[in-house]
C-alpha positions as CSV (number, residue, x, y, z in Angstrom):
1,M,-126.7,-79.3,-89.1
2,N,-124.2,-81.8,-90.4
3,S,-121.7,-79.8,-92.3
4,A,-118.3,-80.6,-91.1
5,A,-117.3,-76.9,-91.3
6,E,-120.1,-76.0,-88.9
7,R,-119.5,-78.7,-86.3
8,R,-117.5,-78.7,-83.1
9,W,-116.1,-82.0,-82.2
10,D,-116.2,-81.3,-78.5
11,L,-120.0,-80.6,-78.6
12,D,-120.5,-83.7,-80.6
13,A,-118.6,-85.8,-78.0
14,I,-120.7,-84.3,-75.2
15,R,-123.9,-85.1,-77.0
16,G,-122.7,-88.6,-77.7
17,L,-121.9,-89.1,-74.0
18,L,-125.4,-87.8,-73.1
19,L,-126.9,-90.3,-75.6
20,V,-124.9,-93.1,-74.0
21,L,-126.2,-92.1,-70.5
22,M,-129.8,-91.9,-71.8
23,T,-129.5,-95.3,-73.3
24,S,-128.1,-96.9,-70.1
25,T,-130.8,-95.2,-68.1
26,H,-133.7,-96.2,-70.4
27,L,-132.7,-99.8,-71.1
28,P,-134.3,-101.8,-68.3
29,T,-131.2,-103.2,-66.7
30,R,-129.5,-103.1,-63.3
31,F,-127.3,-100.3,-64.7
32,S,-130.3,-98.0,-65.1
33,D,-130.3,-96.6,-61.6
34,P,-126.5,-96.0,-61.1
35,T,-126.2,-94.3,-64.5
36,G,-129.3,-92.1,-64.1
37,Q,-128.2,-88.6,-62.9
38,P,-124.6,-89.7,-62.5
39,F,-123.2,-86.2,-61.9
40,G,-125.7,-85.0,-59.3
41,F,-129.4,-84.3,-59.4
42,V,-129.2,-83.5,-63.1
43,S,-130.1,-86.0,-65.9
44,A,-128.7,-86.4,-69.4
45,A,-132.0,-84.9,-70.8
46,E,-131.2,-81.4,-69.4
47,G,-127.8,-81.4,-71.0
48,F,-129.1,-82.8,-74.3
49,V,-131.8,-80.1,-74.6
50,M,-129.4,-77.3,-73.9
51,V,-126.6,-78.6,-76.1
52,S,-129.1,-79.1,-78.9
53,G,-130.3,-75.5,-78.5
54,L,-126.7,-74.3,-78.5
55,M,-125.8,-76.2,-81.7
56,A,-129.0,-74.9,-83.3
57,G,-128.1,-71.3,-82.4
58,M,-124.6,-71.7,-83.8
59,V,-125.7,-73.4,-87.1
60,Y,-128.9,-71.5,-87.9
61,S,-127.6,-68.0,-87.0
62,A,-124.6,-68.7,-89.3
63,K,-127.1,-69.8,-92.0
64,A,-129.1,-66.6,-91.6
65,R,-126.0,-64.5,-92.1
66,R,-124.7,-66.6,-95.0
67,D,-127.8,-67.6,-96.9
68,G,-130.5,-65.2,-95.7
69,V,-133.4,-65.2,-93.3
70,M,-135.8,-67.2,-95.4
71,Q,-133.3,-70.1,-95.9
72,M,-132.7,-70.1,-92.2
73,Q,-136.4,-70.4,-91.5
74,D,-136.8,-73.1,-94.1
75,A,-134.0,-75.1,-92.5
76,F,-135.6,-74.9,-89.1
77,F,-139.0,-76.1,-90.5
78,R,-137.4,-78.9,-92.5
79,R,-135.6,-80.1,-89.4
80,A,-138.9,-79.9,-87.4
81,L,-140.7,-82.0,-90.1
82,K,-137.9,-84.6,-90.0
83,I,-138.2,-84.8,-86.2
84,Y,-142.0,-85.1,-86.6
85,A,-141.6,-88.0,-89.0
86,C,-139.4,-89.7,-86.5
87,Q,-142.0,-89.2,-83.8
88,V,-144.7,-90.6,-86.0
89,G,-142.6,-93.7,-86.7
90,L,-141.9,-94.2,-83.0
91,L,-145.6,-93.9,-82.2
92,L,-146.6,-96.4,-84.9
93,F,-144.0,-98.8,-83.7
94,A,-145.2,-98.5,-80.1
95,F,-148.9,-98.8,-81.1
96,T,-148.4,-101.9,-83.2
97,V,-145.3,-104.0,-82.4
98,I,-144.8,-103.1,-78.8
99,A,-148.5,-103.0,-77.9
100,A,-149.0,-106.4,-79.5
101,I,-146.1,-108.0,-77.7
102,G,-147.2,-106.4,-74.4
103,L,-150.8,-107.7,-74.7
104,I,-149.7,-111.2,-75.8
105,A,-147.1,-111.5,-73.1
106,R,-149.3,-109.7,-70.6
107,E,-146.3,-107.5,-69.7
108,E,-147.7,-104.8,-67.3
109,A,-144.7,-102.5,-67.9
110,V,-145.9,-102.1,-71.5
111,T,-149.7,-102.2,-70.9
112,N,-149.3,-99.5,-68.2
113,L,-147.1,-97.4,-70.5
114,L,-149.6,-97.6,-73.3
115,A,-152.8,-97.8,-71.2
116,F,-154.5,-94.9,-72.9
117,F,-153.9,-96.3,-76.3
118,I,-155.1,-99.8,-75.3
119,E,-158.3,-98.2,-73.8
120,R,-159.0,-95.7,-76.6
121,P,-156.9,-96.6,-79.6
122,V,-158.5,-94.3,-82.2
123,T,-158.3,-91.3,-80.0
124,A,-154.7,-92.1,-79.1
125,V,-153.6,-92.4,-82.7
126,F,-155.1,-89.1,-83.8
127,S,-154.1,-87.2,-80.7
128,G,-150.6,-88.7,-81.0
129,L,-150.3,-87.5,-84.6
130,L,-151.3,-84.1,-83.4
131,L,-148.6,-84.3,-80.6
132,I,-151.2,-84.1,-77.9
133,Y,-150.9,-87.6,-76.6
134,N,-147.3,-88.4,-75.7
135,P,-146.6,-91.7,-73.9
136,A,-143.7,-92.0,-71.5
137,L,-140.3,-92.3,-73.3
138,L,-141.9,-90.8,-76.4
139,D,-142.6,-87.3,-75.0
140,I,-139.3,-85.5,-75.6
141,L,-139.4,-85.2,-79.4
142,P,-142.8,-83.3,-79.4
143,M,-141.2,-80.7,-77.1
144,Y,-138.2,-80.6,-79.4
145,I,-140.5,-80.0,-82.4
146,L,-142.2,-77.1,-80.7
147,F,-138.8,-75.5,-79.9
148,M,-137.7,-75.9,-83.5
149,V,-140.9,-74.2,-84.8
150,V,-140.6,-71.2,-82.6
151,S,-136.8,-70.8,-82.7
152,P,-136.7,-68.8,-86.0
153,L,-138.7,-66.0,-84.3
154,I,-136.5,-66.1,-81.2
155,L,-133.3,-66.2,-83.1
156,L,-134.2,-63.3,-85.4
157,H,-135.3,-61.2,-82.5
158,G,-132.0,-61.9,-80.7
159,L,-129.9,-61.1,-83.8
160,H,-131.8,-57.9,-84.4
161,H,-132.6,-56.5,-80.9
162,G,-130.3,-58.5,-78.6
163,W,-131.1,-61.2,-76.2
164,G,-131.8,-59.4,-72.9
165,A,-135.6,-59.3,-73.3
166,I,-135.8,-62.9,-74.6
167,L,-133.8,-64.2,-71.7
168,C,-135.9,-62.2,-69.2
169,A,-139.1,-63.5,-70.7
170,S,-137.8,-67.1,-70.7
171,V,-137.0,-66.8,-67.0
172,V,-140.5,-65.5,-66.2
173,V,-142.1,-68.4,-68.1
174,W,-139.8,-70.8,-66.2
175,L,-141.0,-69.2,-62.9
176,L,-144.6,-69.6,-63.9
177,A,-143.9,-73.3,-64.6
178,Q,-142.9,-73.7,-61.0
179,F,-146.4,-72.7,-60.0
180,D,-148.1,-75.2,-62.3
181,A,-148.9,-72.7,-65.0
182,G,-148.9,-75.5,-67.6
183,R,-151.7,-77.3,-66.0
184,M,-153.7,-74.1,-65.5
185,L,-153.4,-73.3,-69.2
186,F,-154.4,-76.9,-70.1
187,D,-157.5,-76.6,-67.9
188,Q,-158.5,-73.4,-69.6
189,F,-158.1,-74.8,-73.1
190,D,-160.0,-77.9,-72.0
191,L,-163.0,-75.8,-71.0
192,W,-163.1,-74.3,-74.5
193,L,-162.0,-77.3,-76.7
194,K,-162.9,-80.4,-74.6
195,L,-159.5,-81.9,-75.3
196,P,-159.5,-85.7,-75.8
197,V,-156.7,-86.5,-73.4
198,S,-155.9,-85.7,-69.8
199,Y,-153.0,-83.4,-68.8
200,E,-151.0,-86.4,-67.6
201,E,-151.2,-88.1,-71.1
202,M,-149.5,-85.1,-72.7
203,G,-146.1,-86.2,-71.4
204,A,-144.0,-85.7,-68.3
205,F,-142.0,-82.8,-69.5
206,E,-143.3,-79.4,-68.5
207,V,-142.6,-77.4,-71.7
208,L,-142.8,-74.0,-69.9
209,G,-140.0,-75.0,-67.7
210,W,-137.8,-76.8,-70.2
211,Q,-138.0,-73.9,-72.7
212,F,-135.5,-72.0,-70.5
213,L,-132.8,-74.6,-71.2
214,W,-133.4,-74.4,-74.9
215,V,-133.5,-70.6,-75.1
216,L,-130.3,-70.5,-73.0
217,G,-128.6,-72.8,-75.4
218,L,-129.9,-70.9,-78.4
219,W,-128.5,-67.7,-77.0
220,M,-125.2,-69.2,-76.2
221,G,-124.9,-70.8,-79.7
222,A,-125.8,-67.6,-81.5
223,T,-123.3,-65.6,-79.6
224,L,-120.6,-68.2,-79.8
225,G,-121.1,-68.4,-83.5
226,R,-120.3,-64.7,-83.9
227,S,-117.6,-64.4,-81.2
228,T,-114.2,-63.0,-82.0
229,S,-113.4,-61.9,-78.5
230,P,-111.3,-63.9,-76.0
231,P,-113.0,-66.4,-73.7
232,R,-114.9,-65.0,-70.7
233,V,-113.1,-65.7,-67.5
234,F,-115.3,-66.6,-64.5
235,P,-114.4,-65.0,-61.2
236,T,-112.7,-67.3,-58.7
237,W,-115.5,-67.1,-56.2
238,L,-118.0,-68.3,-58.8
239,V,-115.9,-71.2,-59.9
240,G,-115.3,-72.1,-56.2
241,T,-119.0,-72.0,-55.5
242,A,-119.8,-74.1,-58.5
243,I,-117.2,-76.7,-57.4
244,G,-118.8,-76.8,-53.9
245,V,-122.4,-77.1,-55.2
246,A,-121.5,-79.7,-57.8
247,G,-119.4,-81.7,-55.3
248,I,-122.2,-81.7,-52.6
249,C,-124.8,-82.7,-55.1
250,F,-122.6,-85.5,-56.5
251,V,-121.9,-87.0,-53.1
252,W,-125.5,-86.5,-52.0
253,R,-127.0,-88.2,-55.1
254,H,-124.7,-91.3,-54.8
255,A,-125.2,-91.4,-51.0
256,V,-129.0,-91.4,-50.9
257,G,-130.0,-92.3,-54.5
258,Q,-131.8,-90.4,-57.2
259,M,-134.4,-89.1,-54.8
260,P,-132.8,-86.4,-52.7
261,F,-135.2,-86.5,-49.8
262,P,-136.5,-90.1,-49.5
263,G,-140.0,-90.0,-48.0
264,H,-140.5,-86.3,-48.4
265,A,-142.4,-85.5,-51.6
266,D,-142.8,-81.8,-50.9
267,L,-139.0,-81.3,-50.5
268,N,-138.3,-83.5,-53.6
269,Q,-140.3,-81.0,-55.7
270,L,-137.4,-78.6,-55.2
271,F,-135.3,-81.0,-57.4
272,D,-138.2,-82.0,-59.7
273,K,-136.9,-83.0,-63.2
274,W,-140.1,-82.4,-65.1
275,Q,-140.5,-78.7,-64.2
276,V,-136.7,-78.1,-64.0
277,A,-137.1,-77.1,-60.4
278,P,-135.0,-74.4,-58.7
279,L,-132.4,-76.6,-56.9
280,R,-132.1,-78.8,-60.0
281,L,-131.4,-75.7,-62.0
282,I,-128.8,-74.6,-59.5
283,N,-127.1,-78.0,-59.8
284,F,-127.2,-77.7,-63.6
285,F,-125.7,-74.2,-63.6
286,A,-122.9,-75.4,-61.3
287,L,-122.0,-78.2,-63.8
288,L,-122.3,-75.8,-66.7
289,I,-120.0,-73.2,-65.2
290,L,-117.4,-75.9,-64.5
291,L,-117.6,-77.3,-68.0
292,M,-117.3,-73.8,-69.5
293,H,-114.4,-72.9,-67.2
294,F,-112.3,-76.1,-67.6
295,G,-113.5,-76.8,-71.1
296,P,-110.5,-75.3,-72.9
297,W,-108.1,-77.2,-70.7
298,L,-110.0,-80.5,-71.2
299,R,-110.1,-80.0,-75.0
300,A,-106.3,-79.5,-75.0
301,H,-105.4,-82.4,-72.8
302,L,-108.0,-85.1,-73.0
303,P,-107.8,-87.6,-75.9
304,R,-110.7,-87.3,-78.4
305,A,-113.4,-90.0,-78.3
306,P,-114.3,-90.7,-82.0
307,A,-117.1,-93.1,-81.0
308,L,-118.8,-90.5,-78.9
309,E,-118.3,-87.9,-81.7
310,T,-119.9,-90.3,-84.2
311,L,-122.9,-90.8,-81.9
312,G,-123.3,-87.0,-81.4
313,R,-123.1,-86.2,-85.1
314,A,-126.0,-88.6,-85.7
315,S,-128.0,-87.6,-82.6
316,L,-131.5,-87.9,-84.0
317,P,-131.3,-91.4,-85.5
318,V,-129.3,-92.6,-82.5
319,F,-131.9,-91.1,-80.1
320,C,-134.8,-92.8,-82.0
321,A,-132.9,-96.1,-82.1
322,H,-132.3,-96.1,-78.4
323,L,-136.0,-95.6,-77.8
324,V,-136.8,-98.5,-80.1
325,M,-134.4,-100.7,-78.2
326,A,-135.7,-99.6,-74.8
327,L,-139.3,-100.4,-75.8
328,T,-138.4,-103.7,-77.3
329,V,-136.4,-104.9,-74.3
330,L,-139.2,-103.8,-72.0
331,A,-141.8,-105.7,-74.1
332,F,-139.8,-108.9,-74.1
333,L,-138.1,-108.9,-70.7
334,G,-140.0,-106.5,-68.6
335,P,-138.5,-104.0,-66.2
336,A,-135.1,-104.4,-64.5
337,A,-135.1,-107.2,-61.9
338,P,-132.5,-108.3,-59.4
339,S,-133.3,-111.9,-60.2
340,R,-132.2,-111.4,-63.8
341,P,-128.6,-112.7,-64.3
342,G,-126.0,-110.0,-64.4
343,Y,-124.5,-111.2,-67.7
344,V,-127.9,-110.8,-69.4
345,D,-127.9,-107.1,-68.4
346,V,-124.3,-106.7,-69.6
347,L,-125.3,-108.3,-72.9
348,I,-128.3,-106.0,-73.3
349,L,-126.4,-102.8,-72.6
350,G,-123.3,-103.8,-74.6
351,T,-125.4,-104.9,-77.6
352,G,-127.5,-101.8,-77.4
353,L,-124.5,-99.5,-77.5
354,L,-123.0,-101.4,-80.4
355,L,-126.2,-101.1,-82.3
356,L,-126.4,-97.4,-81.6
357,Y,-122.9,-97.0,-83.0
358,A,-123.9,-99.0,-86.1
359,V,-126.9,-96.8,-86.6
360,A,-124.7,-93.7,-86.3
361,R,-122.3,-95.0,-88.9
362,V,-125.0,-96.0,-91.3
363,S,-126.6,-92.5,-90.9
364,Q,-123.4,-90.8,-91.7
365,L,-122.9,-92.9,-94.8
366,W,-126.4,-92.1,-95.9
367,D,-125.9,-88.4,-95.3
368,R,-122.7,-88.5,-97.4
369,R,-124.4,-90.3,-100.3
370,T,-127.5,-88.0,-100.3
371,A,-125.5,-84.8,-99.9
372,L,-125.4,-82.5,-102.9
373,P,-122.1,-82.9,-104.7
374,Y,-121.9,-79.1,-105.4
375,R,-123.4,-76.4,-103.2
376,G,-122.3,-73.5,-105.3
377,S,-120.1,-70.6,-104.3
378,R,-121.3,-68.1,-101.8
379,R,-120.5,-64.4,-102.0
380,Q,-118.8,-63.1,-98.9
381,R,-120.8,-60.6,-96.9
382,P,-119.6,-58.0,-94.4
383,G,-118.9,-59.4,-91.0
384,L,-121.8,-58.0,-89.0
385,K,-124.4,-58.0,-91.8
386,V,-127.2,-60.5,-91.6
387,S,-129.2,-61.4,-94.7
388,G,-132.6,-59.8,-94.8
389,G,-131.3,-56.4,-93.5
390,L,-130.8,-57.6,-89.9
391,K,-127.7,-56.9,-87.8
392,P,-126.9,-58.7,-84.6
393,H,-127.1,-56.6,-81.5
394,A,-123.7,-55.5,-80.2
395,S,-124.0,-57.6,-77.1
396,T,-124.2,-60.7,-79.2
397,V,-120.8,-60.0,-80.7
398,H,-118.8,-58.6,-77.9
399,N,-120.1,-60.4,-74.9
400,P,-120.2,-64.1,-75.7
401,P,-120.8,-66.6,-72.9
402,R,-117.9,-69.0,-72.3
């Protein structure tokens, strides 16, 4: 997914911005709370998952048309294996270096985070390698791996039959997630297989809810990648509604904090992050509509941000590096504390962002040095034809989302 011809600088910049927000949120400093959910009751994770799905849809649908279905499937699985290798590396780092520091320093923030590993290390290691045990902060890549594995089937179905049935099924699965379907499935499997971990140890992200954001992005990316029609214009009433919803949520979040209804757990479930609850999804869609509507104007008038683009182009190594830094700071300094001098937090965040940029630059240099010097010529294929005998549904060509 790193070919310059296949990239969009604006999407790289957005992903880079989301990585900066995730870093400032996860590093335990006084900046964690104000930069968490800065645009309303939506975090950087929702945007990152959807944009990643969008870029996957663009790149891999183009690869299917250009190189064939088998090559597209192989590319998906190679990417999934690369992400799996990153997850294994992060787990080993957490189980060795971070756990040792936490135990020696008696840092509760670390021992609580890795409590299952400390109590049952052998079970934790093997279930972690199987992506069943996913400690906090290390639970998003396993979800990403699952999405990458099933995406070839989704993408091929969308290119061949259209996306209507896929999107409807994804919405139904999201609805089931709002009624705790994930836990019910886990309980059923636990009866049959006697799983070695509890439901809570599998990670905070409810995959049945979050799949909707990925599928939405995959659909948008696949249709954008084939689009030759003019941008879709949203009706004025919809843009006005989106402005109202986004504005209210923005003011509300910064007036009351990240918890929309302090002291009311039941009401807060309507904005729950881990299940992508209904009101959170409405807030997300409002921001998405505004970004799509004003995006062309912003691209034309705002200056480009090369640093953010660099981070976005190296999203996987940068994401992993930010987790390493967050765990390391947590192990040595503990959680954010008002008593910690402000300049220390500034130094932590500033150094962290500089290190992330360095990681991104090194990653790009490595990719250039390891890239094949010659890819060979490719024969041009008819515009709508997809290798493997597939043709994209008419709706994926003539009705792209904008």
